[in-house]
C-alpha positions as CSV (number, residue, x, y, z in Angstrom):
1,M,11.6,-14.8,1.0
2,A,12.8,-13.9,4.5
3,K,15.2,-16.2,6.4
4,S,13.3,-18.5,8.8
5,F,14.7,-17.9,12.0
6,C,15.8,-12.2,21.8
7,Q,15.1,-12.7,25.5
8,G,12.8,-10.5,27.7
9,L,10.4,-9.2,25.1
10,V,7.1,-7.9,26.4
11,L,4.2,-9.1,24.3
12,L,0.5,-10.0,24.3
13,P,0.1,-13.7,23.4
14,V,-3.2,-15.5,22.9
15,V,-5.4,-17.2,25.4
16,V,-8.3,-19.3,24.1
17,V,-11.3,-19.5,26.4
18,M,-14.4,-21.7,26.0
19,I,-17.7,-20.1,26.8
20,S,-20.6,-22.4,26.1
21,S,-20.3,-23.2,22.4
22,L,-18.2,-20.2,21.5
23,V,-14.5,-19.9,21.3
24,V,-13.2,-16.6,22.4
25,V,-9.6,-15.4,21.8
26,L,-8.2,-13.1,24.4
27,A,-4.8,-11.3,24.9
28,R,-2.8,-11.3,28.2
29,P,0.6,-10.0,29.3
30,A,3.4,-12.5,29.2
31,T,7.2,-12.8,28.9
32,F,9.2,-13.6,25.8
33,Q,9.8,-17.1,27.0
34,D,6.1,-17.9,27.1
35,D,5.6,-17.7,23.4
36,F,8.9,-17.2,21.6
37,Q,12.2,-18.9,21.3
38,V,15.6,-17.9,20.0
39,T,16.4,-19.6,16.7
40,W,19.5,-17.9,15.6
41,S,22.5,-16.3,17.5
42,D,21.2,-15.7,20.9
43,N,24.4,-13.7,21.7
44,H,23.2,-11.1,19.2
45,L,20.0,-10.4,21.1
46,K,19.8,-8.0,24.0
47,Q,17.1,-7.0,26.4
48,I,16.7,-3.3,26.9
49,E,14.3,-0.8,28.6
50,G,13.9,-3.2,31.6
51,G,12.7,-6.0,29.4
52,R,10.1,-4.0,27.6
53,A,12.0,-4.0,24.3
54,I,14.6,-6.0,22.5
55,Q,17.7,-5.2,20.4
56,L,18.7,-7.3,17.4
57,I,22.4,-7.1,16.3
58,L,24.0,-7.7,12.9
59,D,27.8,-7.8,12.5
60,Q,30.4,-9.5,10.3
61,Y,29.9,-12.7,12.2
62,A,26.1,-13.2,12.4
63,G,22.7,-11.8,12.3
64,C,19.9,-13.0,14.6
65,G,16.3,-13.9,14.9
66,F,13.4,-15.5,16.9
67,A,10.2,-17.4,16.2
68,S,7.0,-18.1,18.0
69,K,6.6,-21.4,19.8
70,Y,3.1,-21.7,18.4
71,K,1.3,-21.4,15.1
72,Y,-1.9,-19.5,14.4
73,L,-4.7,-19.8,11.9
74,Y,-6.3,-16.4,11.3
75,G,-6.0,-13.3,13.4
76,R,-3.7,-10.3,13.7
77,V,0.0,-10.0,14.5
78,S,1.7,-6.7,15.1
79,M,4.9,-5.2,16.5
80,K,6.6,-1.9,16.9
81,I,10.0,-1.7,15.2
82,K,12.7,0.9,15.0
83,L,14.8,0.0,12.0
84,V,18.6,0.1,11.4
85,A,19.8,3.7,11.4
86,G,22.3,5.4,9.1
87,D,23.9,3.6,6.3
88,S,21.9,0.3,6.4
89,A,22.5,-0.8,2.7
90,G,22.5,-4.5,2.3
91,T,20.7,-5.2,5.6
92,V,17.2,-6.8,5.8
93,T,15.0,-6.6,8.9
94,A,12.1,-9.1,8.4
95,F,8.8,-9.7,10.2
96,Y,6.7,-12.4,8.7
97,M,4.4,-15.4,9.1
98,N,5.3,-18.8,7.6
99,S,3.6,-22.2,7.6
100,D,7.1,-23.8,7.7
101,T,6.1,-26.3,5.0
102,D,8.1,-27.0,1.8
103,N,6.5,-27.0,-1.6
104,I,3.0,-25.8,-0.6
105,R,4.0,-23.2,2.0
106,D,2.0,-20.2,2.9
107,E,3.8,-17.0,3.9
108,L,3.1,-13.3,4.5
109,D,6.2,-11.1,4.5
110,F,7.3,-7.7,5.6
111,E,10.9,-7.2,4.6
112,F,12.6,-3.8,5.3
113,L,15.4,-3.2,2.9
114,G,18.3,-1.1,4.1
115,N,19.5,2.0,2.3
116,R,22.4,4.3,1.7
117,S,22.3,7.2,4.1
118,G,19.8,9.8,3.0
119,Q,17.8,7.5,0.8
120,P,14.2,6.3,1.6
121,Y,13.7,3.1,3.4
122,T,11.8,0.5,1.3
123,V,9.4,-2.1,2.7
124,Q,8.8,-5.2,0.5
125,T,5.7,-7.3,1.0
126,N,5.2,-10.8,-0.4
127,V,2.5,-13.4,-0.4
128,Y,2.8,-17.1,-0.8
129,A,-0.4,-19.1,-1.0
130,R,-0.4,-22.9,-1.4
131,G,3.1,-22.7,-2.7
132,V,2.4,-19.9,-5.3
133,G,4.6,-16.9,-4.5
134,N,6.9,-14.2,-6.1
135,R,4.1,-11.6,-5.5
136,E,6.4,-8.8,-4.4
137,Q,5.3,-5.2,-3.9
138,R,7.6,-2.4,-2.7
139,V,6.8,0.9,-1.0
140,N,9.1,3.7,0.1
141,L,8.2,4.6,3.7
142,W,7.1,8.2,4.0
143,F,8.9,8.8,7.3
144,D,12.3,7.9,8.9
145,P,11.6,4.4,10.4
146,S,14.9,4.5,12.2
147,A,14.2,7.6,14.2
148,D,11.4,6.1,16.3
149,Y,9.2,3.0,16.7
150,H,6.3,2.5,14.2
151,L,3.6,-0.1,14.2
152,Y,3.6,-2.9,11.5
153,S,0.7,-5.4,11.4
154,I,-0.7,-8.3,9.4
155,M,-4.4,-8.9,9.6
156,W,-5.5,-12.3,8.2
157,N,-9.1,-13.5,8.0
158,H,-11.3,-15.6,5.7
159,D,-11.8,-12.7,3.3
160,Q,-8.5,-10.9,3.0
161,V,-4.9,-10.3,4.2
162,V,-4.1,-6.7,5.0
163,F,-0.6,-5.4,5.6
164,S,-0.5,-2.1,7.5
165,V,2.0,0.5,8.6
166,D,0.8,2.8,11.4
167,D,-2.8,1.9,10.5
168,Y,-2.2,2.8,6.8
169,P,-3.0,-0.3,4.7
170,I,-0.2,-0.7,2.2
171,R,-1.3,-4.0,0.7
172,V,-4.5,-6.0,0.4
173,Y,-4.7,-9.6,-0.8
174,K,-8.3,-10.7,-1.3
175,N,-9.7,-14.2,-1.0
176,S,-10.6,-15.0,-4.6
177,E,-10.6,-18.8,-4.5
178,A,-13.9,-18.8,-6.3
179,K,-11.9,-17.5,-9.3
180,G,-9.2,-20.1,-8.9
181,I,-6.7,-17.9,-7.1
182,P,-4.9,-19.5,-4.2
183,F,-5.5,-18.1,-0.7
184,P,-3.8,-19.1,2.6
185,K,-6.7,-20.6,4.4
186,S,-5.9,-24.0,6.0
187,Q,-2.2,-24.0,7.1
188,P,-1.4,-22.4,10.4
189,M,1.6,-20.1,10.4
190,G,4.3,-19.2,12.9
191,V,5.5,-15.7,13.5
192,F,9.2,-14.9,12.7
193,S,11.5,-11.9,12.9
194,T,15.1,-11.6,11.8
195,L,18.0,-9.1,11.1
196,W,20.4,-10.4,8.4
197,E,22.7,-9.5,5.6
198,A,21.4,-9.8,2.0
199,D,23.6,-7.4,0.0
200,D,23.3,-9.6,-3.1
201,W,19.8,-8.2,-3.7
202,A,18.4,-6.0,-0.9
203,T,19.5,-2.5,-1.9
204,R,19.2,-1.4,-5.5
205,G,19.1,-5.0,-6.7
206,G,22.4,-5.8,-5.0
207,L,24.3,-2.8,-6.5
208,E,24.8,-1.2,-3.0
209,K,26.9,-3.5,-0.8
210,I,26.9,-3.6,3.0
211,D,29.6,-1.4,4.6
212,W,30.9,-3.5,7.4
213,S,32.9,-0.5,8.8
214,K,29.5,0.8,9.9
215,A,28.8,-2.4,11.9
216,P,27.3,-3.4,14.2
217,F,23.8,-2.7,13.0
218,Y,20.9,-2.5,15.4
219,A,17.1,-3.0,15.1
220,Y,14.7,-2.6,18.0
221,Y,11.3,-4.2,18.8
222,K,8.6,-3.7,21.3
223,D,4.9,-4.1,22.0
224,F,4.6,-7.5,20.2
225,D,0.9,-8.5,20.0
226,I,-0.7,-11.7,18.6
227,E,-4.4,-12.2,18.6
228,G,-5.4,-15.4,16.8
229,C,-6.3,-19.1,17.0
230,V,-3.5,-21.2,18.3
231,V,-2.9,-24.5,16.5
232,P,-3.1,-27.1,18.0
233,G,-6.0,-25.7,19.9
234,P,-9.9,-25.7,19.9
235,S,-10.9,-26.8,16.5
236,A,-13.8,-24.5,16.4
237,C,-11.7,-21.3,16.8
238,P,-10.5,-20.7,13.2
239,N,-14.0,-20.8,11.8
240,N,-15.8,-19.0,14.6
241,P,-17.6,-16.0,13.1
242,S,-17.5,-14.3,16.5
243,N,-13.8,-13.7,16.3
244,W,-13.3,-10.0,16.1
245,W,-11.2,-10.2,13.0
246,E,-14.1,-11.9,11.1
247,G,-16.5,-9.1,11.9
248,P,-18.2,-7.1,9.1
249,S,-15.8,-4.1,9.4
250,Y,-12.8,-6.4,8.6
251,K,-14.3,-8.1,5.5
252,Q,-13.1,-5.2,3.4
253,L,-11.4,-1.8,3.8
254,S,-13.5,1.1,5.0
255,A,-13.8,4.2,2.9
256,A,-11.2,5.9,5.1
257,Q,-8.8,3.0,4.8
258,I,-9.3,3.0,1.0
259,T,-8.3,6.7,0.9
260,K,-5.1,5.9,2.9
261,Y,-4.4,2.9,0.8
262,N,-4.7,4.9,-2.5
263,W,-2.6,7.7,-1.1
264,V,0.3,5.2,-0.3
265,K,-0.1,3.5,-3.7
266,R,-0.2,6.7,-5.7
267,N,2.8,8.4,-3.9
268,Y,5.1,5.7,-2.5
269,M,4.7,2.5,-4.4
270,I,7.9,1.9,-6.4
271,Y,7.4,-1.7,-7.6
272,D,4.4,-4.0,-8.2
273,Y,4.7,-7.4,-9.7
274,C,1.3,-6.9,-11.4
275,T,2.8,-4.3,-13.7
276,D,6.2,-6.0,-14.3
277,K,5.8,-7.2,-17.9
278,S,9.3,-8.7,-17.9
279,R,8.3,-11.2,-15.3
280,Y,4.6,-11.5,-16.0
281,P,3.7,-10.7,-19.7
282,M,0.2,-11.4,-18.6
283,A,-0.6,-10.1,-15.2
284,P,-1.6,-12.8,-12.6
285,P,-5.4,-13.0,-12.2
286,E,-5.4,-11.6,-8.6
287,C,-4.1,-8.3,-10.0
288,A,-7.5,-7.5,-11.4
289,I,-9.2,-7.8,-8.0
290,G,-9.9,-4.6,-6.3
291,V,-9.7,-3.8,-2.6
């Protein structure tokens, strides 16, 4: 689970417009202060590129993070991130959605696990639905995510949750409530991002410790975009079939997306809870659901 925790970030927040009986969700330019707030160590956050990007800093004293002022029920959230470069073992850069509830929380996680220099960067995804979690998958990224910005997104509708990297779907969690499988459907979630130290587990299960002589560590963010139904907001929005993310082309992956998904899974997936017999002698029921 990511820690639940940057000034001048350029982003596209959500505007909800009423047109007759329809609820339409639009995006508009805004400043960081419109939709986000610092939640952890504001002196470790720095505005760069004239306010078009943000730098997060981790050192021996603190990490940092921010959170959305609003929660959202369905939609898509995305950001471009340039991850910690060099020897980043023991660091975690996280981007996730969380209902901020206790025992029955919903959560959708990207966690980027630092590495020793020269080793692949690993992204871990996790899903909590109505309090049921520990559904980790890990993928080695097929590029150097510290050399440039790459786009990471979570698309969430009534039918599925899709985690994507540069428009390559790397994970799909289908709505299979009809089969008794929990799905996040009723709790709005906020958007969070953090940079923090987790060398007790992040790199090779905690074997590789953070090298503070390499500190400070930096991660960079830009082009933050949220399109979704703000809660509290118009009650009709979350169930409006006219929202673009509820359209026919988003109910399941396209043939081209399935090809990309299978390529990632075949070549770069290094851990899947579905096949971990030590944790789950009988695979959880959602593991039998296709994409």
